[in-house]
C-alpha positions as CSV (number, residue, x, y, z in Angstrom):
1,M,126.9,181.7,94.8
2,Q,128.4,181.3,91.7
3,I,125.2,180.6,89.1
4,P,126.5,177.9,86.3
5,R,125.7,179.3,82.8
6,Y,124.0,176.8,80.7
7,P,125.5,177.0,77.2
8,S,123.4,178.7,74.6
9,E,124.7,176.1,71.8
10,P,123.2,173.1,71.4
11,C,123.7,170.3,74.0
12,L,123.7,166.5,75.0
13,L,122.7,166.4,78.7
14,I,123.3,163.2,80.0
15,T,120.2,162.5,82.7
16,D,119.5,160.8,85.4
17,A,116.0,161.9,86.3
18,G,117.6,163.1,89.9
19,L,117.1,166.8,91.2
20,A,120.7,168.1,89.9
21,S,119.8,166.6,86.3
22,L,116.4,168.8,86.5
23,V,118.0,171.6,87.8
24,L,120.3,171.0,84.4
25,T,116.9,170.3,82.2
26,A,115.3,173.5,83.6
27,M,118.3,175.5,82.6
28,A,117.8,174.2,78.9
29,S,114.9,174.6,78.7
30,E,114.9,178.5,79.0
31,Q,117.8,178.7,76.4
32,P,116.4,180.0,73.5
33,A,116.5,178.4,70.4
34,A,118.6,179.9,66.7
35,D,116.4,179.1,63.5
36,N,116.6,176.2,62.6
37,Q,118.8,174.7,65.3
38,Q,118.0,172.0,68.0
39,K,117.7,172.5,71.6
40,T,119.1,170.2,74.2
41,T,118.6,166.5,73.7
42,L,118.6,164.4,76.4
43,Y,120.5,161.1,77.4
44,P,119.4,158.9,79.7
45,G,122.1,157.7,82.1
46,W,122.9,155.9,85.4
47,W,126.0,157.1,87.1
48,T,126.0,156.5,90.9
49,S,125.7,153.0,91.2
50,Q,125.2,149.7,89.3
51,S,123.0,147.5,91.7
52,D,119.4,146.3,90.7
53,M,119.3,148.1,87.4
54,D,116.6,146.2,86.5
55,L,114.3,147.4,88.8
56,R,115.9,151.2,88.0
57,I,115.9,151.5,84.5
58,P,112.3,151.7,84.0
59,A,111.5,154.3,86.3
60,I,114.7,156.5,84.9
61,D,113.8,156.2,81.4
62,R,110.0,157.6,82.7
63,A,111.2,159.9,84.9
64,V,113.3,161.5,81.9
65,E,110.8,161.3,79.6
66,M,108.2,162.9,81.7
67,Q,110.6,165.7,82.3
68,A,111.3,166.0,78.5
69,D,107.4,166.5,78.0
70,L,107.0,169.1,81.1
71,L,110.2,170.9,80.0
72,S,109.8,170.4,75.7
73,L,112.6,169.1,75.4
74,T,113.7,165.7,73.0
75,V,114.9,162.4,74.6
76,I,117.4,160.4,72.4
77,R,115.3,157.0,73.1
78,D,117.4,154.3,71.2
79,H,120.8,155.1,73.2
80,A,121.0,155.0,77.1
81,G,124.3,154.9,79.5
82,Y,123.4,152.5,81.6
83,P,125.9,150.0,83.5
84,E,126.0,146.9,81.6
85,E,124.6,143.9,82.1
86,S,126.8,141.2,84.9
87,P,126.3,137.5,85.0
88,S,127.2,138.4,88.8
89,R,127.5,141.1,91.3
90,G,131.6,140.0,91.0
91,Q,132.1,140.6,87.7
92,Q,131.5,144.0,87.6
93,S,133.1,146.4,86.4
94,S,134.4,149.3,88.7
95,L,132.2,152.4,88.8
96,G,134.8,154.4,87.2
97,V,135.4,152.3,84.4
98,H,131.9,152.6,83.8
99,Q,131.4,156.2,84.2
100,T,133.8,156.2,81.4
101,R,132.2,154.1,79.2
102,M,129.4,156.2,79.5
103,L,131.1,159.7,78.6
104,L,132.4,157.6,75.6
105,D,129.8,156.4,74.4
106,A,128.3,159.9,75.2
107,A,130.7,161.9,73.9
108,T,130.9,159.4,70.5
109,L,126.9,160.4,69.9
110,A,127.4,164.1,70.2
111,I,130.0,164.2,67.4
112,Q,127.6,162.0,65.1
113,L,124.5,164.4,66.3
114,G,127.2,167.2,65.5
115,I,126.8,168.1,68.8
116,K,130.3,170.2,70.5
117,R,128.8,169.9,74.4
118,V,127.9,166.9,76.4
119,I,126.9,168.1,80.3
120,W,127.4,165.9,83.2
121,P,125.0,166.4,85.9
122,I,127.8,165.0,88.6
123,Q,128.0,166.2,91.9
124,A,130.6,165.8,94.8
125,D,129.6,163.6,97.7
126,E,129.2,166.3,100.6
127,T,131.3,164.8,103.2
128,D,133.4,166.2,106.2
129,D,137.0,165.8,104.9
130,P,138.4,168.6,102.3
131,A,140.4,166.4,100.8
132,L,137.8,163.4,99.8
133,H,135.7,166.5,98.6
134,L,138.5,168.1,96.6
135,D,139.9,164.3,95.2
136,Q,136.2,163.7,93.9
137,I,135.8,167.0,92.1
138,A,139.6,166.5,90.1
139,T,138.6,163.2,89.8
140,A,135.2,163.8,88.0
141,I,136.9,166.6,85.4
142,D,139.8,164.9,84.8
143,R,137.9,161.8,83.8
144,A,135.4,164.0,81.2
145,L,138.3,165.9,80.0
146,L,140.3,162.9,78.9
147,T,137.1,160.6,77.7
148,A,136.3,164.0,75.7
149,R,139.7,164.1,74.2
150,L,139.6,160.0,73.7
151,A,136.0,160.7,72.0
152,T,137.8,163.6,69.8
153,L,140.1,161.1,68.4
154,D,137.8,159.7,65.9
155,A,136.3,163.3,65.3
156,P,137.9,164.1,61.9
157,D,136.0,160.8,60.7
158,Q,132.4,161.8,62.3
159,G,132.3,165.5,60.7
160,G,135.1,166.9,62.2
161,V,133.5,167.7,65.0
162,E,135.4,168.0,68.5
163,V,133.1,167.3,71.7
164,T,133.7,168.5,75.2
165,I,132.3,167.1,78.5
166,E,131.0,169.6,80.9
167,T,130.5,169.3,84.5
168,P,129.1,172.7,85.9
169,L,127.8,171.2,88.9
170,I,130.4,169.2,90.7
171,D,131.8,171.8,92.9
172,L,127.8,172.9,94.2
173,S,126.4,172.2,97.5
174,N,123.2,170.4,98.0
175,Q,121.9,174.0,99.7
176,Q,123.2,175.6,96.4
177,I,121.5,173.2,94.2
178,S,118.3,173.1,96.2
179,D,118.2,177.2,95.8
180,L,118.9,176.5,92.0
181,A,115.6,174.3,91.8
182,A,113.5,177.1,93.5
183,D,114.8,180.0,91.6
184,L,113.5,177.9,88.4
185,N,110.9,176.3,89.7
186,V,111.6,173.0,88.8
187,P,108.5,170.2,88.5
188,I,110.5,168.2,91.3
189,S,107.3,165.4,91.4
190,S,109.1,164.7,87.8
191,C,112.1,163.1,90.0
192,W,112.4,159.8,90.0
193,W,113.0,159.2,93.7
194,I,109.5,160.3,94.0
195,N,106.7,158.4,95.1
196,T,108.2,154.8,94.4
197,G,109.8,152.0,96.3
198,L,113.1,151.8,94.2
199,P,116.5,151.0,96.0
200,D,118.0,154.3,97.7
201,A,114.7,156.6,96.9
202,P,114.5,157.0,101.0
203,M,117.7,157.7,101.2
204,H,117.8,160.6,98.0
205,H,114.3,162.0,99.8
206,Q,116.1,162.3,103.1
207,R,118.8,163.6,101.5
208,W,117.0,166.8,99.8
209,T,114.3,167.2,102.4
210,K,117.0,168.3,104.7
211,Q,117.3,171.4,102.9
212,P,114.1,173.9,103.9
213,I,113.3,174.7,100.5
214,I,113.1,171.2,98.9
215,A,111.3,170.4,101.8
216,S,108.2,173.3,101.2
217,M,108.2,172.1,97.6
218,L,107.3,168.3,98.2
219,E,105.3,169.9,101.0
220,H,101.9,169.1,99.1
221,L,103.0,166.4,97.1
222,P,101.0,163.3,98.0
223,V,103.5,160.7,99.2
224,S,103.3,157.0,99.2
225,K,103.7,154.7,101.9
226,K,106.9,152.7,100.4
227,Q,108.6,156.7,100.0
228,I,108.3,157.8,103.9
229,P,112.0,157.2,104.7
230,T,112.6,155.9,108.4
231,L,115.4,157.5,109.7
232,N,118.1,155.4,111.8
233,T,118.3,156.8,115.9
């Protein structure tokens, strides 16, 4: 496996406090900061769904704060890349539109802060359809590239910083991300889906505990009754 390299310069890391985000947060925490240079800054975000956000946001915020404290990084508390509230489900924009809006907000903020790199921990879904998998990868890369170009159009008015949006985990498998998590000894108990009754938490729990390394890391963590997943038979 080709291990993704985390940039040595300051970055704005979008994080949903999931395992992929935590891996990159741990990588960022290991990057030495030069004199008078800030380290990576965390930007809370959510890009995999738009439902039940009133329940998710407080939990994501708490998990992001916990990971930042454990790994000695800074969180931007007055900005976040969460889906906009909609009067009804029928009036929600597409998930792709939300992702573009989130990336544009993050890139614009990075320019204002003088940061040249935005890191997006998106990972393509594992699927038996190779064409679909490649399409997800290509779409995410294109979205990141084009959104960064759009944000950079206004860069001359904000200090001249040109920003890039990178997706270092987009083509990694669950096993590869699990191996990285173990190698970095990430504080896995800080993931948002640990010991919670939030929507989709059991799905994420099952997804990652299928990996023996993650199952081993979680083995000694206390698990609430709400968190124990039920497999369909």
